[in-house]
C-alpha positions in Angstrom: -145.9 -99.3 -57.2 -149.0 -101.3 -58.2 -152.3 -99.4 -58.3 -155.8 -100.9 -58.9 -159.4 -99.9 -58.5 -161.3 -101.4 -55.6 -165.0 -101.6 -54.7 -166.3 -98.5 -53.0 -164.4 -96.0 -55.2 -161.0 -96.5 -53.4 -157.7 -96.9 -55.0 -155.1 -99.3 -53.6 -151.4 -98.5 -53.6 -149.2 -101.4 -52.6 -146.2 -100.3 -50.6 -143.4 -102.1 -48.9 -145.2 -102.1 -45.5 -148.8 -102.6 -46.6 -151.6 -101.1 -48.6 -152.7 -97.4 -48.8 -156.2 -96.7 -49.9 -157.2 -93.3 -51.2 -160.9 -92.7 -51.7 -162.0 -90.9 -54.9 -163.6 -88.2 -52.7 -160.2 -87.4 -51.3 -158.7 -86.9 -54.8 -161.8 -84.8 -55.6 -161.4 -82.7 -52.5 -157.7 -82.0 -53.3 -158.8 -80.9 -56.8 -161.6 -78.6 -55.5 -159.4 -77.0 -52.9 -156.5 -76.4 -55.3 -158.9 -74.9 -57.9 -160.4 -72.4 -55.4 -156.9 -71.2 -54.3 -156.4 -69.6 -57.8 -157.1 -65.9 -58.1 -160.1 -65.4 -60.3 -162.0 -68.5 -59.2 -165.1 -67.5 -57.3 -166.5 -70.9 -56.5 -167.0 -74.5 -57.5 -170.5 -75.3 -58.7 -172.2 -78.6 -58.1 -175.4 -80.1 -59.2 -178.8 -78.8 -58.0 -178.8 -81.1 -55.0 -175.4 -79.9 -53.8 -176.5 -76.3 -54.3 -179.6 -76.8 -52.2 -177.8 -78.6 -49.5 -175.1 -75.8 -49.4 -177.9 -73.3 -48.8 -179.0 -75.1 -45.7 -175.5 -75.3 -44.3 -174.4 -78.7 -45.5 -171.4 -77.9 -47.7 -169.7 -80.7 -49.6 -166.0 -80.1 -50.4 -166.2 -82.1 -53.6 -169.0 -80.2 -55.3 -168.2 -79.3 -58.9 -165.5 -82.0 -59.2 -165.8 -85.3 -61.1 -162.9 -87.7 -60.8 -162.2 -90.8 -62.9 -159.2 -93.0 -61.9 -158.2 -95.7 -64.3 -154.8 -97.6 -64.1 -153.3 -95.0 -61.8 -154.2 -92.1 -64.1 -156.6 -89.4 -62.9 -159.0 -87.5 -65.2 -160.5 -84.4 -63.6 -163.6 -82.4 -64.6 -164.3 -79.1 -62.8 -167.3 -76.8 -62.9 -166.4 -73.3 -61.7 -167.7 -69.8 -61.4 -165.0 -67.1 -62.3 -164.8 -63.6 -61.0 -165.5 -60.8 -63.5 -162.4 -59.0 -64.9 -160.0 -62.0 -64.9 -158.7 -63.4 -68.2 -160.5 -66.7 -68.7 -157.8 -68.6 -70.6 -155.0 -67.5 -68.2 -157.1 -68.3 -65.1 -158.1 -71.7 -66.5 -154.5 -72.5 -67.3 -153.5 -71.6 -63.7 -156.3 -73.8 -62.4 -155.2 -76.8 -64.5 -151.6 -76.5 -63.4 -152.5 -76.1 -59.7 -154.9 -79.0 -59.7 -152.5 -81.3 -61.6 -149.6 -80.4 -59.3 -151.7 -80.8 -56.1 -153.0 -84.3 -57.1 -149.7 -85.6 -58.4 -147.8 -84.3 -55.3 -150.2 -85.4 -52.7 -151.3 -88.8 -54.1 -148.5 -89.9 -56.5 -151.1 -90.5 -59.3 -150.5 -89.2 -62.8 -153.1 -86.6 -64.0 -154.0 -87.1 -67.7 -156.2 -84.1 -68.0 -158.0 -81.3 -66.1 -161.2 -80.2 -68.0 -162.9 -77.0 -66.9 -166.4 -76.0 -67.5 -167.2 -72.4 -66.7 -170.8 -72.1 -65.5 -170.9 -68.5 -64.5 -169.2 -65.2 -63.9 -169.5 -63.5 -60.5 -169.9 -59.7 -60.7 -168.3 -57.5 -58.1 -170.5 -56.2 -55.3 -172.5 -53.1 -56.4 -172.3 -53.8 -60.1 
């Protein structure tokens, strides 16, 4: 299976019957959705523009996710808010495993690393 970068942030995968192109945003969306499925992850956190657009109802599924694809290997950087009371190292390990497995299973790419930046802790309501 030959993989190469193409203009426009798409990755080409040559198959027996043709070419499959996976946009970087699709890989980023997979990573973001997988991360938010882990107990203890409150939200993904994007830059200020994404946060402002989210407040007016335009949510972007890839916020807080940065993807680099080079030679069929994916590097993922996540910015997350965790919920108060969860063990940070344990929760982050679960996020790393879930994101790695989701990307490798759904795209066939190899994940070299999943880096997590914790940008906040969400307190429970009433505290």
